[in-house]
N, C-alpha and C positions, 0 to 999 in steps of 0.2 A: 687352222682348225675352226670349224663352225662352233660358235658358242650358243648355248640355250639358257633360258632362265630356269632355275630350280628353286625349290623351297626345302629347307632342312628343319625338321621339328626337333624339339628338345624339352627336357623338364624346365618348368618355370624357375627363373633365378640364375640360370647359367647361359643366358642368351649371349652376353658379351664375351664369355669364354669361347662359345661356339663361333662367334664372329671372328675372333682372333685365330682359332684353329683352322677355319675354312680359308682364311686369307693365307695362312702358312702352307696350306695344301694346294694353293694355286687358284682359288676362286677370285672373281672380280665383281665390281659393282654390287657390293654387299649392302644389305639394308636390314637392320635389326627390328624385330617386332616381338610381341608377347609370345613366348614359347616357340620361337623359331627365328630363322634368318633367311631372307631371300638372297640369291646370288646368281651370277652368271658363270658358266664353265663349259669347257669342251666335254665330249663324252668320256674321254680318257680321264680328265680331272674328276668327273662325277664318279667314275669307277674307283679312282684313288680315294675319294672321300668316303665312299661306302666301305672300303677296306681299312682305312686308317682313322676315321673319326672315332674318337673315344667318347664323344658327348652327344651326338645326334641320335634320335630315335628313327627317323625316316628321312630318306632322300626322295623327293617327289619331283617329277617332270610334268609341269602343267601343260595340258593340251588345249584347254579352252576354259573360259569363264563367261557366264551369262546369267540373266535375270530369271528367277523362278517365282512366279506368282500363282502357278497352278501345276497340277500333276503333269499336264500335257507339255508345259514348258520344259520340265525336267526331262521327260521322255524324248521329245523331239530334239532338244539341244544335244543330248548324248547320241542319239541315233544318227545325226548328221555328220558325226566325226568319222574319219576313215579308219575304222577298227581293223580292216584287213591288212593295214600296214604294221599292226602291232601284235596281232594274235592269229595263229592258224585256226581256221574254222573248226577243225576237229580237236583243238586244244582245250584246256581247262581254264576256268575263270573264277576269281573271287573279288567281291566288291566290299570295300570298307566305306561306310557312310557316317559322317558326323554332322550334327546340327539339325535344327528344325525351324519351321516357320508356320504361318497359317495354312499353307497349302500342303506342306510335308510335315506332319505332326509326329511322325514315328520314324526313327532311323532305319529300322528293319524294312519298313515300307519303302523308304527312299532307296535303300540298297537293291530291293527287288525291281523297282522302276528302272534304275540304272542298268541292272543286269538284263532285264527284258529288252531294253533299247539296244544294247551291244549284241545280244543274241539275234535279234531281228535283223540288225544291220548285216551281220555275217551270213545269216541264212539267205537274205536277199542277194548278197554278193555271190555266194558259192552253192547255195542249196543245202548246205550242211550247217549244223549248229554246235557251238562248243558246249561242254559240260560245266557244271558248277562244282568246284572242289573246295571243301572246307579247310584243307591243308595242302600246302605245297602246290599251288596252281601254276600254270604256265604264265599267266599274267595276273598281276594284282592291281586293281584299279582303286584309286582313292577319290572320294567325293566329299568336299567340305562346303557345307551350306551355312552362310552367315549373312544376316541383313538382306535377305531375298536375293543373294548372289551365290552361285555355286561355282566352285573350281573343280574341274575334272582333271586328274593327274594319273600318270603311270607311276606306280610305286617301285622304284628301282631296288629298294632294300629288301622287299619281301617281309619276312619276320622282322620285328623291331631290331635295330642294330645293337641295342643293349644286350641282346641274347648272343653272347660271344661263342657259346658252344661248350664252355668248360664246366658250367655249373650243373652237375648231375644230382647234387643233394643240396638241401638248404635248411637253415635253422628257422627260428621264429622271426617273422617280419624282416626278411633279408633286404638289403639295399639293392636297387637296380644297379647294374654295372656302370652305366653312364653317369648316374648320380654319384656313385663312389669315385669315379674319375674326376668329376667336377669338384668334389670335396678335396681330393688330393691336390688338384691344381690350385684351388683357393688356399690350401695350406702351404703352398710353395714347395711341394715335394720334389719336382724336377731339379730345382736349385740345390736343395739339401742333398739329393742323391749325387749330383754332379760334384759336390764338395766331399763326397765319401761318407756322408752321414747315414746313420742307421734309421730304420723304421720299426717301431714296436706298436702293436695293438693289444691292449690288455683285455679287451672284450671282443675278440675277433669273429665270433659267430662262425658262419660257414666260409669265411676267408676272403670275401669279395674285395675288401680294401687292400689286403695283402697281395692278391693276384693282380689287381689293377696297378698297384704300385710297382710290382715286379715287371709288368709288361712295359710300363713307362721307362723304368730304369734300364731295361735291356733292349729298348727300341723294337718292341714286338708289336706288329699290327694287330689291333684288337679283333679284326674280322678274319684273321688267318685261320682260326679254328672252326669257323662256321661251316655247316654242311652245304649251304647254298645261299644265293642272293636272288632277288626278284627279277633282275635283268637277264639271267642266264638262259631263259627260254623266250625272251622277248625277241620279236622278229628282226629288230634293229641291233641286236647284240653283236659286238665285235669280239669274238673269242680270242683272236690273236693278241689283241690289245690287253684283254683281261689276264691271259696267261703270262704275259710279259710283266705286268704289275705284281702278280703273285710270286713270280720267280725273284723279282727284286725284293719283295717283302721277306721271302724265305732267307735270302742272302743277308739282309739286314738283321734278321733274327739270329742267324748263325754268328755274325760278327758281334752282335750285342751280348749274347750269352758267353762269348769268349773273353769279354772284358773283366776287369776286377770289379765285381758287383757288390753293392752295399748289403749290409746285414738286414734281413727282413724276417721278423719273428712275430708270431701271434700266440695269444693265450686265451683260454676261456675255462670257466669252472665246469661247464656242461660237457661231459664226455661225448654225448651224442653229437653235438655240433662240432666238436673237435674231429670226430670221425668223418663228419660231412666235409669239413674243411680239408682234411687229408685227401679224400677222394677227389675233391675239386682241384686241388693242387696237382695231383697225379694226372687228372684229365687235361689240365693246362700244360702238362709236361714240364713242370717247374719243381718237381719233388727232389731234384738234386740240389736245390738251392733254398727254397722256403722251408721253414720249420714252424710247426705248431705243437703246443703241448697243453695239457690240462693244468691250470693253475688258478687259484683264487686271486682276486684283486689284492687281498691282504698280503700276498707273496710277491706282488709285482715290483721288480727292481731291474736295474741294468744287468744283462747277462755278464758273466765274468770270464767266459771262454776266450774273449778277444777284447782289446781296448775299444771303448765306445765313448769318446769324449763329446760327441755331438750327434744330434739326430732329431727325429720327429716322433712324438707319441701321438697317435691318432686313434680315435675310436668313436663308435656310435652306441653310447650307453642306452639302456631302456629309458623311456620317459613316461610310461604309465598314463592312465586316465582316471582311475578310481582314487578317491581321497586316501585310503589306506596305503595304496601303492605309492602315491606321491610322497607321503610322509616318510616311508622307508627309503624311497629313492633320494630324498634330500640327504640322507645319511650316506648313501652310496656315492653320490657326487662329492660330498664333503671328504669322504675317504679317498676318492680318486684324486682330489686336489691335494690332499696330504701326501699321497705317494709321489705326486709330481714335485711338490716342494722339497720333500726329503731326499728323493733319489735322482732327480733329473734337472738340477740347476744347470743353466747354460744351454738347455735343449729348447726346442719349440714344441708346442702341443696344439692339436686341433680337435675340438670336440663337436660332433654333430648331434643336435638334439631337437626334438619336436616340442620341447618345453624349455625355452630359454631361461625361465626363472630358476630352474634347477641348476643351471650353470653358475648362478650367484652363490650357491652353497660351497663352491670350490676353494674360496679363499685366495683367488687369483683374479687380477684385473685383466680383462680381455683387451688385447692390443687392437683387434679388429673384429667386426661381426659382419657376416654376409647372410642375407636372407635367401633361402632356397625352399623348394617344395618337394616333400617326399610323398609323391602322389598328390593327394589333396591336403596334406598336413603342412601347414606353414611351419618352417623349421629355420634353424640358424646354424651356421658354422662359426664357432667361437675360436679365435686364434690367440695364443698366449706365447709370449717370450718368458720362459721360466727363469726369472731372476728375482732378486730380493726387492727390486723396485716394483715388481708386479704383485708382490704379496700384499694382501689386504691386511693392514695393521690392526691388531686387536687394541684394547684399551691400554695395555702395557706394550711398549715398543719392543721390537724383536731382541734387542740387547739386554732386556730385563730392567731398564731404567724407566722411571715414571716420567711422563711429560710434566710441564710446569703446572697445568691445571690439575693433574692427578696429585702432585705433591701438595698443592694448596688444599685440595679436598681432603687428603689423608691427614694433614696437620689439623684441620678443623674438626674432623671426626675424632681424632685422638683427644683434643681438648674437651669436646663434649663428653667423651667416654670417661675421662678422669673426673669431671664434675658430676656426671650421672652416677658413677660408682659409689661415691660417698653417700649420695642421696638414697641409692638402692640399699646399701648396707644398713642405713638407719631405719629403713622401712621394713626390713625383714622381721618376721615373727621368730620366736625361739625355735619353733619346729622347722621353719624354712631355713634358718641358719644352720641347724643340725644337718638337714638334707644337703645344703650347699657344701658344708664341710666334707660330707661323705663323697659327694661328686668330685670335689677337688682332689681328695685322697685317691680315689679310683683313677682319675684322669692322670695323675702323676705316675702311677704304676703302669697303667695299660697303654698310655700314649707312647711311652718309651718302647714297650714291647711291640706295639703296632708298627711304629716307624722302623724299628730294627728288622722286622719281618716283611716290610713293604706292604702293610695292610692299611687300606684307606678307610675301611668301614668296620666298625666293631661295636659290641655291646658294652656300654660303660656301667650300667646299673640295672639290676634285675630284682626289684623288690628287696634289696639288701636290708632296708628298714621296713618291717611288715606294715607299719601304719601308713607308709607311702608306697602303695602297691602299684608300681609302674615299671615298664621296661624302657630304658633310655639308651638310644643308639646314636653313635657318632658317624657321620658320613662326610668324607672330604672329597669334593668333586668340583667340576666346572659347570656352571649354569649354561643353559642353551644359548645365551647371548655371546658365549665364547670368552667371557672375561676371566680374571684370575681364579685359581682354585679358592674355594671358600669352604668353611666348616658349617655343616648343617646338623641339626639335632632332631631326632624322631622320638617323641614321647608317647608311649602307649599305656594308658592307665588301665589296669585290670579292673574289671567290673567288681564292685564291692559286694560282699555277701548280703543277703536280705536282712541279716541281723544288724547290719551297720546302718545307722541313721543317715538318711539322704543328705541332710544339712551338714552333718559331720563329714561325710564323704566329699561334699562340694568344697568344704573348707580345706580339706587335705589337698584337693586338686588345685585350689587357688594358691596354696603354699608351694606346690610343685612349680606352678607357673611363675612364682616369684623367685624361686631358688635357681632354676635352670639357667636363665640368661645371666644372672649375677655370677654363679659359680663357674660357668663355662665361657663367659665373655663372648657370647654369640649374639648378633643382632636378633631382635624378636622376629623379624621377617624371615629369618632362616630357621625358625623353630616350628615344628609341626606337632600339634597336640591331638591325640585320638583316644577314644575309650573303646577298648576291646570288649565285644560281646559275642555270644554265640549267634551266628547268622544262619538264615535259612535260604535255600534256593539260590537266587541270583544276587542276594544282598552283598555278598563278598565281592562282586564285580561292579557294583554300582558306585558312582562317584560320591565322595564325601564332602567335596569342596568345589566351589565355583571358580577357584583359581584357574588361570588359563593353562592349556596343555603345554604352553611354552615353558612351564616350570619344571621341565625334565632336567635332571642333573646327570652328568656323565661321571662315573666313578671307574676306577681301575682295579681289576682283580687278576693276578697273574699276568698273562700276556693280553688279556681281554679288556675291552672297554664295555661298560654296561650302563644302560639307562635305568635310573630309579625315579620314582615319583612319590614324594613324601606327603602329598596333600590330597590327591584325588581318590585314592583307594585305601582299603583297610591296611594292606601290606605295601611295602615299598617297591616290590618287584625283585628283591634279592633277599633270600633267606640266609641270614648271617651265620646261623648255627651250622649250616651245611657247607661252609667254606672248606673245611678239611676233606669232605667227601668230594667236592669239585676238584680240589688239589690232587686227590688220589686218582680220580678219573683222568685228569690231564697227564699223570705220570704213566698210565698203563694203556692209553688209547691209540697211540701212534700206529697208523696203517691198519686200524681195526674199524669194524662196523659197529656204530654206537646207536642204541635205542634209548630214548628218554620218555618214560611213561608218566603221565600226570606232570607234564613238563613245565607248567606255570609259564614264566617268561623265557624259558629255554636257556637260562644262564649256564647250566651244566653242558648243554649242547654247544654253546658258543665256546666254552672252555675246551671241550673235546675237539672241535673243529680247529681252533687255534693251535692245539697241541699236535695236529697232524692226523686226525681221524680220517679213515678212508672215505666215509660219509656218515652223516647223522640223520636220524629220523626222530622227530619230536611230536608227541601226540598229547592233545588236551582237548577238552570239550568247550573251553571258553574262547570265543573268537576275539574277545578283548585281549586276553593274554597272548594269543597267537599273533595278533597284530603288533603287540609289544615285542614279542620274540623276533618278528620280522625286522623291527627297527634295530634290535640288538645285533642281528646278523649283519645288517647293512652298515651299522656303525663300525664294524670290524672288517668291512670289505669282503664279506662272505656271501656267496650266492645261494639261492634256494634250490638250484639244480643239484647241488651237492649236499644241501642241508634241508631236507624235506620237512614241511610242517603239515600235520594232519589234524583236522578238526573232527574228533570222534569220541565216543564213549570208549575209554581205554579197555574196559573189560570185553566189550563186544569186538573191538579192534583186535585184541589178542586172540580171541576165539577164531577169528577169520584169517589172521595173518599166516602167511606161508613162508615168509622171509626169515633168514638166519642172521644172528648178530653175535659179535664177539664180546661186547660189553653192554649190559643193560642196567639202567638205573630205574628202579621201581620205588617211587616215593609217593604213595597215595595219601589222600587226606584221611583223618581218623574216621570221619563220617561225612556222607553226602547224600542228600535227597533231591538233587537237581532234577528239574522237570525233564531235562534232555536225556537223563539216564532211564533205562528200562526198569531198573530195580534200585532200591536203596543200597548204598555202599556202607558197610560196617566193617572196618578193617580187622577187628578181632574175629568176627564170624567168617569173613570172606578171604582172609589172607592165604589160606592153604590152596584154595582153588586158583587164586590169582597167581601165586608162585608157580603152581604146576603149569599154568598156561604160559607164563614167562619163560620157564625152563624149556618148554617145547620150542620156543623161538631162539634159545641160546645154543650157540655152536658147541661142539663136543668139549673143547678145551676153553670155553668162554667163562665169563664171570658175571654173575648177577649181584648187583648191590641193592639190597632191600633195606628200606628205612621208613620209619614213621615217627610221629610225635605224640602218640597216645601214651600217657604216663603209665597207665595200668596195663599196657599191652604185654601179652605173654606169647612167645613164639611156640607153636605146636611142633616140637621136635619129633615126636612120634609119627605124626602124619607126614613129616618131611624126611623120614629116616633114609630114604634112597639117595639123598644128596649129602655132599660134604658142606658143613655149615660152620662158619667162624664168626663169632661175635666180636665186632671191632668197635663197639660203641665208645669205649673209653679212648680209643685212638682217634676218634672223630670229634672229640670235644676240645676245642681250643681254649686258651687261657682266659678269654673273655667270657666263656660260658661255664667255667669250672664251679662257679657258685651255684649253678643250676644244672648239674650233670645229667638230670633226667629230661633235658630239653628234647632229646630224640634218642632212638635206639637204631643200631645199624648192624647188618650182617653181610658177609660175603658168602654166596651160595654157588657151588659148582656141581657138575655132574659127578 
């Protein structure tokens, strides 16, 4: 058979994979270049490559190459070619032109020049001229101009070969099919499948990786579902040869699907893209095999319907561009790494990302990294063997023992602590000593209760001694550097009345600063001191400290992990008095629609989502708090597609809302005059209107939880007489707040 030279184009980064694939398909004299491979092959082999290549974009048959230093050079060089051997004069034509130089400064102009030359050639030959078709032409011509040289080729593929024909729907930023195939080959999927291993994608989107993996495992030609190829109306086309190759491919598909095929499953939190994946799987005729379902990353684990001792976890997580997105995505990648370490030891994993730094958050050491390009975005495939040797060790080793350096450091710290303790005790004033005694007494009682009830954050002291008017909270959590759990103290001094002398107030505060570290045995660096004052406008959102944002602490409440910040804002990000309210929500919200108004950092929404809410919507006016909420969701592997965040004036949002919810939390501030609000919010004056609007959004058998912290608040039962109202305030005050039972009021309201 006569062999011709061809050129196969591909995404940058997979040229060597394409080289190997072309050789396996029968190509010879291969030469790799950037974004493509030159090769020799017969016409039959070229057809086979069009049908079977999983990696190529285009298969081009060069006709000529020549210098172009003027428009005339391009026109005459193309016109001299025997186009009557390739295209019927009454047929249709499409020209793709890439590249520019001083003579051809616009690709559209270059395409027109090539088209004019072909049309004139055929008109001179037959007296007739071909038409120009924007889609599905009889002949597609490719012109590539680089360094004043142009290569004119017949495009045998037609539409790019990555368009397999099965993708009828797509999600956000879908992978091209040939790039997905390249990722799978880099991940070693064919070998995993040959050993009977499974493939799971926890963020499957519209299912491209799943379908490409299935076609590899079942030996299905990727071009078998295409409507047409560029060579089918080319005058040199051999239809008998083509039909024989297709018949062979159909038979291989039949035999492949008859084999014992590996388990392939995909999950995504976004129901819309799951529906798209289902349609694409049906279009690929693989719906009898592939399965996708809606599932949050937090729920990702090995399926239990069949043994799966080995396999590949593969996914293309989002990688964001804006700073707020990246901060949240760090937590998402960390959670993905945690799921892999906890559920998939002994498996392999491949993560494709356009931001390789995010991969460093996973707590796994990559075995290999491959650079690829997703369009113009430089990306990497990170490969992991999920075993303990790949786990990135924290300061404390995995078996819980300290390293030698840690033991020596701990002994030194203990020695200093004992010596400092005696000095501190001697320095305490009488007042500071009394406060220290009270703190230690409270700690003995409340710490036992907290540990018994798995509570990591609680109020230790709330102005128990009026002369020391402060709220002191304990937080046990893990700092962002991932070290051991530590104890932190949050001290919020209540503003002294005007009748109290400022010097005396300052002395009291100094005694608090002396007593707290002594009584609680907590390093000074882990104690945050603040003075609470009534704030106006955005002051409550402004930073109070220049400590770095890395000082976030992760605490646990129920099934959820939450971020707190004890230094940079007035509040920590977690209202401790509402812990029982969040517990109640978690108990009643499974499979229900949850709305969180004035959501703050959305801790109640996170609790609801982790407890199995159908979906959550969280509304707040502060972008600062919504970004914080975003991190809380990501920290738990929860997606925004199922947990929507809305930046809006809650009152206006309620007025315009048409959606129904089964559980609503309405926990407004006592007063707000934010510039972003159309009116001043006064909870006493506005609560009736607010509740009416919330009840309009509540399903017939739903529950509204209404709460506020205004001590003087009185609910207007007469104005709300059409509803069933139950005061549950006493039931929502935990042991750590019983000294201050008026910290909040809470009602259940039903239709």
